[in-house]
C-alpha positions as CSV (number, residue, x, y, z in Angstrom):
1,M,6.2,156.4,158.5
2,R,6.5,153.9,155.7
3,T,9.6,152.2,157.4
4,I,7.5,151.7,160.6
5,A,4.7,150.0,158.6
6,L,7.2,147.7,156.9
7,N,8.8,146.8,160.2
8,K,5.4,145.9,161.7
9,L,4.7,143.8,158.7
10,D,8.0,142.0,159.0
11,A,7.3,141.4,162.7
12,M,3.9,140.0,161.9
13,R,5.5,137.5,159.5
14,L,8.1,136.4,162.1
15,F,5.7,136.0,165.0
16,G,2.6,135.1,163.0
17,S,-0.4,137.3,162.6
18,D,-3.4,137.0,164.8
19,T,-5.2,135.2,162.0
20,N,-2.4,132.6,161.8
21,A,-2.3,132.2,165.6
22,Q,-6.1,131.7,165.7
23,K,-5.9,129.2,162.9
24,I,-3.1,127.3,164.5
25,E,-5.0,127.2,167.8
26,M,-8.2,126.1,166.1
27,L,-6.4,123.3,164.2
28,K,-4.5,122.2,167.3
29,N,-7.9,121.6,169.0
30,I,-8.9,119.1,166.3
31,P,-8.0,115.6,167.5
32,I,-6.2,114.5,164.3
33,F,-3.8,117.4,164.7
34,H,-3.2,117.3,168.5
35,E,0.3,115.9,168.2
36,L,1.5,118.4,165.6
37,T,3.9,121.3,166.3
38,R,3.1,124.8,165.3
39,K,5.3,124.5,162.3
40,E,3.8,121.2,161.3
41,I,0.3,122.6,161.6
42,L,1.2,125.4,159.2
43,E,2.5,122.9,156.7
44,V,-0.7,120.9,157.0
45,D,-2.8,124.0,156.7
46,E,-1.4,124.6,153.2
47,L,-3.1,121.3,152.2
48,L,-6.5,121.9,153.6
49,H,-9.4,123.2,151.6
50,E,-12.0,125.2,153.5
51,R,-15.6,124.4,152.5
52,V,-18.7,126.0,153.9
53,Y,-22.1,124.2,153.7
54,E,-25.4,125.8,154.5
55,A,-28.1,123.9,156.4
56,G,-29.5,121.1,154.2
57,E,-26.7,121.3,151.7
58,I,-25.2,117.9,150.7
59,V,-21.5,117.4,151.5
60,F,-21.4,114.1,149.6
61,E,-23.9,111.4,148.5
62,E,-23.9,107.7,149.2
63,G,-22.2,105.9,146.3
64,D,-20.2,108.9,145.2
65,P,-16.5,108.1,144.8
66,G,-14.6,109.4,147.8
67,H,-11.5,111.5,147.5
68,G,-10.8,112.4,151.1
69,I,-12.0,113.5,154.5
70,Y,-13.9,116.4,155.9
71,I,-12.9,117.8,159.3
72,I,-15.6,119.8,161.0
73,V,-14.4,123.1,162.2
74,S,-17.8,124.5,163.2
75,G,-21.4,123.4,162.8
76,R,-22.8,119.9,162.5
77,L,-23.1,117.3,159.8
78,R,-25.6,114.4,159.7
79,A,-25.2,111.2,157.9
80,D,-28.2,109.5,156.2
81,P,-27.2,105.9,155.4
82,S,-29.3,103.4,153.6
83,R,-27.7,100.4,155.4
84,E,-29.5,99.2,158.5
85,L,-26.4,98.6,160.5
86,L,-25.3,102.2,160.2
87,K,-28.8,103.5,161.0
88,K,-28.5,102.1,164.5
89,T,-25.6,104.5,165.4
90,N,-25.2,108.2,166.3
91,L,-24.9,109.9,162.9
92,E,-24.4,113.5,164.1
93,F,-20.9,114.9,163.8
94,G,-19.7,118.2,165.3
95,P,-16.5,120.3,165.7
96,G,-13.3,118.3,165.7
97,D,-15.0,115.2,164.1
98,I,-14.1,113.8,160.7
99,V,-16.3,112.2,158.1
100,G,-15.3,110.3,155.0
101,E,-12.2,108.8,156.7
102,L,-12.3,105.5,154.7
103,C,-11.9,107.4,151.5
104,L,-8.6,108.9,152.5
105,F,-6.9,105.6,151.7
106,D,-8.7,104.6,148.6
107,E,-11.4,106.0,146.4
108,C,-14.1,103.7,147.7
109,P,-17.8,104.7,147.3
110,R,-19.2,106.7,150.1
111,T,-21.3,104.6,152.5
112,A,-23.8,107.3,153.4
113,T,-25.1,110.7,152.3
114,V,-23.8,113.5,154.5
115,V,-25.8,116.7,154.9
116,A,-25.1,119.9,156.8
117,A,-27.5,120.0,159.8
118,E,-26.7,123.7,160.2
119,R,-24.2,126.1,158.6
120,T,-21.0,124.1,158.8
121,V,-17.4,125.0,158.1
122,T,-15.1,122.1,157.1
123,A,-11.5,121.6,156.2
124,A,-11.2,119.0,153.5
125,L,-8.0,116.9,153.2
126,F,-8.0,115.1,149.9
127,Q,-6.2,111.8,149.1
128,A,-3.7,113.5,146.7
129,E,-2.6,116.1,149.2
130,F,-2.4,113.5,152.0
131,S,-0.2,111.2,149.8
132,A,2.0,114.1,148.9
133,L,2.4,114.9,152.6
134,L,3.3,111.3,153.4
135,T,6.1,111.5,150.8
136,K,7.3,115.0,151.7
137,N,7.1,114.9,155.5
138,K,6.7,111.4,156.9
139,D,6.8,112.7,160.5
140,I,3.6,114.8,160.0
141,G,1.9,112.0,158.0
142,V,2.6,109.4,160.6
143,K,1.2,111.6,163.4
144,V,-2.0,112.3,161.4
145,L,-2.2,108.6,160.4
146,V,-2.0,107.4,164.0
147,E,-4.9,109.7,165.0
148,I,-7.0,108.6,162.0
149,A,-6.3,105.0,162.9
150,R,-7.4,105.6,166.5
151,I,-10.7,107.1,165.2
152,L,-11.2,104.2,162.7
153,S,-10.5,101.7,165.4
154,R,-12.9,103.3,167.9
155,R,-15.7,103.6,165.4
156,T,-15.2,100.1,164.1
157,R,-15.3,98.7,167.6
158,Q,-18.5,100.7,168.4
159,L,-20.1,99.5,165.2
160,L,-19.2,95.9,165.8
161,L,-20.5,96.1,169.4
162,Q,-23.6,97.9,168.0
163,G,-23.0,100.9,170.1
164,K,-24.8,104.1,169.5
165,D,-21.7,106.1,168.7
166,R,-20.4,107.2,165.3
167,P,-19.5,104.5,162.7
168,C,-17.0,104.8,159.9
169,L,-18.3,106.5,156.8
């Protein structure tokens, strides 16, 4: 009986448990991870920090030093900026969206306060881990960087054109 249990455990390791499969699928659906392979997603997953915020809880405050991005897995976040330019845009973020993207590259102060609009699960990717990823596995880093650059470009364009869509935070 014990041998069977060990064999099942070994098989789960080889083919991934349901939890790993679900996690991989969930991460694969997040735009910045679309281009990653299963193996690459598992490598990135080791760098992510799960954070859960209850409705009304502050994720970060305007002016705080930024240390990375928050990827929304489930729930919604709302940004409350003091700058008039940012107030003119859609400041609600949902599953698959990222917030804090500018601080992935330097520790600039946050440009808005971000609050959970409802119970929200995020995966945080901090600057130190992202830098280590770029050094350790450039292929993964480049794929993620390209997707973040696309998001930054789109948000900057929308902000400059005074669109109602999400700006950079």
